[in-house]
N, C-alpha and C positions, 0 to 999 in steps of 0.2 A: 464697706471696710470699716472695722472698729479699731480705734486707737486705744492703747493702754491708758487707764485713768490716771496713773501716777508713774513717776520714774524714780528709781532709787537715787538718793543723794550721795555723793562721794563722802566718805568718812575720813579721808586723808587730811591731816593737819597741814596748814600752809604757814610758811615763814616769809616775812617781808624783810629782805636783806638789802640795805642800802650800801652805797660804795663806802668801803672802809679806808680808802686812800685816794690820792690824787689821780685823775684820769691820765692815762698814758697817751697823750696826744703827740704823735710823732709824724703826722702827715703834712705838717705845715710846709716843709720844703717841697713836697710833691705838689701841693696846691699852688705854690708860687711858681714852680716849674711849668705846671699846666697853664697858669695865667700868662707866663712869658711865651709859651708855645702858641697860645690862642692869639696873642698880639702879633706874633710873626706870621701866623696863618692869615690873619686879617690883612696885614700889609701885603703879602704875596697875592692874595685874591684881588685886592684893589689894583695892584700893578697889572695883573693879568687882564682884568676887565678893562682897564684903561688902554692896554695894548690892543685888545679885541675891538674896542670902540673906535680906536684910531684906524685900524685896518678896515673896519666896516665903512667908515667915513671915506677913506681913500678909494675903496672899491665903488662906493656909491657915486663919488665924483667922476670916476673913470667911466662908469657905465652910463650915467645920466648926462654927462656934459662932454667929456673928452672924446669918447668913441663916436657918439652921434655927430659931433661937429667935424671930426676927422673924415668920416665916410660921406657926409654931405659934401665936403670939399672935394673928395675923390670922385664922387658922382658928377659934380659940375665939371671937373677937369676931364673926365672920360667923355662927357657929352660934347665938350668943346673939341676934344681930339677926334671924336667921331664926325662931328660937323666938318672939321678941316679935312679929314680923310675923304669924305664924300665930295667935297668941292674939288680936291685934287683929282679924284677919279673922273669927275665930270669934265674938267679941263683936259684931262688926258684923252677922254673919249671924243672930244670935239676936234682934237688935232688929227690931221690926216698926213700920211707919208706915202707919197706915190699913189694917191687916190685910194689908199687903204687905211682903215682904222687900226690903230695899234692895239695890242692885247691888254696893255695896262695891268700886267700881273702884279707889279709892286703896289700900285694904288689899290687894287682889289684886296691884296693881302693886308694892307694897312687898314682898310675899312673893316675887314673881318677881325683884325686884332683889336681895333677900337670898340667894336661891338662886344667882343668877349670881355674886354676890360670894363665896359659899362655894366654888363650883366653881373660881373663879379662884384663890383662895388655896390650895386643895388642889393645883391644877395647878402653882402656883409651888413648893410644897413638894416635889413630885415632880421638878421640874426641878432644884432644888437638890441633891437626892440623886443625880441623874444627873451633874451637874457635880462633885460630890464624888468619884464613881468616876473620872471623866475626869481630874480634877486629881491624884488619887493616882497614877494610871498615869503621867501626864506628869511628875509630880514625881520618881518613881523613875527615869524615863528621864533626866531632867536631872541628877539627882545621880550617876547612873552615868557620864554623859559628862563632867561637870565634875570628877568625882573624879580623872580622869587628869591634868587641868590642875593640880589642887591637889597631887597627888603630885609633879608636876614642880616646882612652886614649893617644896615642902617638901624635896625630895631633889636634883633635877637642878640647880636654880639655885644652891644652896649649893656643890655640887661644882664648878659652872662658875666661881663666884667664887674658890674655892680654887685652881683650875687657873690662872686669870688672875693671881692673886697670886703663885703659884709661877713663872709665866712671867716676870712683871715682876722678881721677885727674881733669877732666873737671868740675865736680861738685864743687870741692874745689876751682878751679879757678873762677868759675861762682859766687860762694857765696861772693867772695871778690870784684867782679866787681860792679860798680854802673850801674843800669839799665838806659836805655835812657828815656828821658822825653816823656810824652804822646803827641801824635800828633793827632789833630782833624781836619780833612780835611774840615768839614762843617763850621769851624770857619774862614778858610782862605778866603780872599777877592777874588771874581771871577776874573779870568784873562780875559781881554777884547779880543774879537775876532779880529784876525789880518786879516783874509781873509775870505770872505763870501763863502759859498758853492755854487757850480754852479747851485744848484737847488733853491736858495733863492736870494732875492734882498734886499740890505741894504736900510734902511729907512733914513739913514743919521746920526743916533746917535749911530751906532755900533750894534744895535739889529738886529737879523736875523729873522724877522717875516714877510718878504715879500712873495708874491706869486711866484710860479715857472714860469720860462720863457717858453713861448710856444715852442721855439726851443728845449729847454731841455726836455719838455714833449714829443715831437715827437721822440727824441732820446731814451727816456725811453720806449715808446711804441714799437719802433723797437727792442730794446733789449728784451723786454717782449715777443714779437712774436718769436724771435729766440730761446728763452729759451723753449717756448711751443713746438716748433718743435723738439728741442733736447730731451726733456723729453718724 
């Protein structure tokens, strides 16, 4: 693939126009309103995070200390009740009425109820242990995710406030400064050429409208040939 050796230069004249009057800065109230809204947002987020942390702490205390202690006590009470029910059943079975052993239905029912209660309390204790594992996992997940928000509150928001303060200060300074006068390059008198290009010949009055020198044309052809070989 060969690339063109040269590209046409634009001939459009350019004008450098500076501001001709004071800048119309009218967004200062909007920046101040955004700054106030940012402060309110930061306050609400801090309050929400504090509430979540408190709820998390209460739930952790409930699962790690309150419920295990409660169901351990219930298991002990159920074991004591079962032991007492079995003793009552044995005493009933040892009694004889008219050389016949009594059925002891009430004592047997009490033993069955005590066994069921003990199994229920033990099951609740196992469920608490399962919820402890789940809660620890979810708590770690939550702390990892909310940690990014906390870091933003601790680092990003203070930087944002500092940036807004700096912007407002610069706008206030800018409003009291006088803008520079307009500069129109097209109105400036052209600077006469000091040295002619090696590809043009002066006509004697400073204009560069002469034809290229043959030696320079040969040099340009040589450079063009080298470029074609490189491309």
